[in-house]
C-alpha positions, 0 to 999 in steps of 0.5 A, a space after each residue: 160205286 156209291 161208297 166210292 162216290 161218298 168217299 170222294 165227297 161228291 154230293 150224293 143228293 145230286 147223284 141220286 137226283 140225276 139217276 132218278 131223272 134217268 129212270 124217268 126218261 127211260 122208254 116204254 114201261 121201264 120208267 114206271 117199273 123203275 120208279 114204282 120198284 124203288 117206291 116199294 123197296 124204300 117204303 114197304 113194311 118189310 123187305 120184299 122178295 123179288 117175286 113179291 115185288 114183281 107181282 106188286 108191280 103188276 097190280 092195276 088199281 082199277 082192274 078187277 083181276 090180275 093180268 099175269 101178262 103184266 108180271 115182268 121178269 126180275 131182270 127187267 124190273 131190276 134193270 129198270 132201277 139202273 143199279 139202285 136196287 139189287 137182290 140180297 144174296 143172303 136174304 133173297 130180298 130186294 134192297 137198295 144199294 146204299 143206306 143213304 139212298 134209303 134216307 134220300 127216297 124216304 123224303 116226302 117230296 121224293 116219293 110223294 104219296 108212296 103209302 097212298 099208292 102202296 095201300 091202294 095197290 094192296 087193297 086193289 089186289 085183295 079185292 080181285 075176283 080171284 083172291 075173293 074167290 079163295 076159301 078163307 081157311 085154305 092157305 095152300 095158294 100162298 106159293 102161287 100168289 106171292 103178293 097175297 101175304 104182304 098185302 093181307 098183313 100190311 095194307 092197313 099199315 100203309 092206309 093208316 099213314 095215307 088214305 085217299 078217298 079211293 083207298 077208303 072205298 077199296 078198304 070198305 069193299 074188302 071189310 064188308 065181307 072180311 070174315 069170309 076173306 082169306 086175308 082175314 085168316 092171314 092177319 089173324 094168324 099173324 096176330 095169334 102167332 105173336 101174341 095169343 093162342 090160336 082161335 077161329 078167325 071168323 069172329 075177326 070182322 072188318 071193324 076189328 081189323 080197322 080198329 087193329 090198324 088204327 084207321 079212324 076214317 075207315 072205322 067211322 065209315 063202318 060205324 056210320 054205313 054198316 051200323 056195326 056194334 062197337 061193343 061186340 066182342 070177338 073170340 078173345 073177348 076183345 072189343 074194337 076199343 080194346 084192339 085200338 087201345 092195345 095198338 095205341 090208335 088214339 084217333 080210333 079210341 077218341 072216335 069210339 068213346 064219342 059214342 054214347 053207347 060205348 062201354 070203356 070198361 067192357 073187358 076181354 075174356 081175361 077181365 082186361 079192360 081197354 085201359 088195362 091194355 093201353 097201360 100195359 102197352 105204354 100208350 100214354 095218349 090213349 091212357 089219357 083219353 080213357 082216364 078222361 072218360 067218366 065211365 072208365 074205372 082205372 081201379 077195377 079190372 072189370 067190376 061186372 065180369 068174372 076174373 079169369 086171370 087168377 089175380 084180378 090185375 087192375 090197369 093201375 097195378 099192372 102199369 106199376 109192375 111194368 114201370 120200367 118202360 111206362 113211367 110216363 103212363 104211371 105219371 099220367 095215371 097218378 095225375 088223376 084223382 080218381 086213381 087209387 094207387 093204394 088199392 090192392 089186387 085180388 092177391 093183395 098186392 098194391 101198386 107199390 108192392 108190384 113196383 117193389 117186387 119188380 125193382 121199379 125205382 122210378 115208379 116208386 119215387 112217383 108213388 111216394 111223391 103222391 103222399 097217399 100211399 102206404 109203403 108198408 102194406 102187405 099182400 095176402 102172404 104177409 109180404 110187405 114191399 120191403 120183403 118183396 124187394 129183399 127177396 129179389 135183391 133189388 138194392 136200389 129199391 131197398 135203399 129207397 124203402 128204408 128211407 121213410 121212417 114209417 117203413 118197418 124193417 122188422 115186418 114179418 110175413 105169414 112164415 114170420 120171415 123178416 126182410 133180413 131173414 129173406 135177404 139172408 136166405 137168398 144170399 143178397 149180401 148188399 141188401 143185408 148191409 143196407 138193412 143192418 145200417 138201420 139202427 132199429 133192425 132186430 137180428 133176433 126175430 126167428 122165422 116159423 122154423 125158429 131160425 134167426 138171420 144168423 142161423 139162416 146164414 150159417 145153414 146156407 153157408 153164407 159166411 160173409 153174411 154171417 160175419 156181417 151179422 155177428 159184427 152187427 151184434 157186437 158193434 151196433 151202428 152209431 145213432 
């Protein structure tokens, strides 16, 4: 019906407005059911199954337990929406009948206070006596309590967007005993499934949860009223500051850093600091906050704790290696004088080497523009950035690296392999062409096995590269 309306040029806003008015004018509980159902369907963090929706609509924010008499049949709930919501036969979830309806209902004035209402509903349900009475590690009741999973995983998403005083009180009530609540297990398992190996959930307390979601009002209340230790680490070694930095929660990071006792360099079990996590995740605003903190050291993983990564990766180095999505973060870090862009990690790899190895041309340009970077620094294997780029065939990076006159195209690694030998052995013909264009390239340097670039090309059967090398030997480039 809506597609036909759209094709006739009728004003859809007027159609939706009139339909919502009809829903509001329904008798009895149908009006509330219809409007709240549309609110849930249009503002939920993921599509809801019909049983989840029916349970959500039965939750009373002021109640202490769920009255199952309030759970309405799905036909009644969908009927109250007057055709604007249906159950998708492929996904078994409730959806709106047209994408333009989603756009319409997402306007703030149409469903004012939607996230506040949804967040309070989730929190009220989690504070129900029958939910609080569930064993924290027993997930067998999920089938009988279809709204439990959604409310546990997403109450914070709604509260972060819109939190009322009542919502804050409900959140504090939940988080007061959070480590013994089943919702803590559900959320922690979700985080583990997507990012980490499984650990026991009991170390994931209310402050970690509020920091993870980035709800600064709740974090402030927990610190003020509960005297929470915001430098305490959970099973991963994560502090609340790490959780907030990892999620890009700028308000929580600012709040935690404002305390004199906050340690911005306190690392996790793998020696990764809040700045490391913010850099890796690409949260530019959080990186700026952490760099503005005098105590934060951007050049160290953690100077006071052992490195469990086997590499000693520092925030700066990791940021450059991941620079394809984080050029803004790189630019932010390089704008700070205290950032040393030439400091190697424990493997001897500098940020410049990391960016070369992973083919990040934009990052390399930023580093070269800084002026205090040595583009020829080798790692512990003797691999210069040019060697690394030649090994992986990053043509754009090789072209960029061959531009500065101080980059040595004949550098050798610990196996006496030059960039030309490395590119040849990997069959990167275009990279070989770029190297041969340099007038100071040396074709006669043998590796540790006595193989020259031409010998390597012949050994691997790269006839085109062998022909290029033979031609370069007889016809040097014009100076």
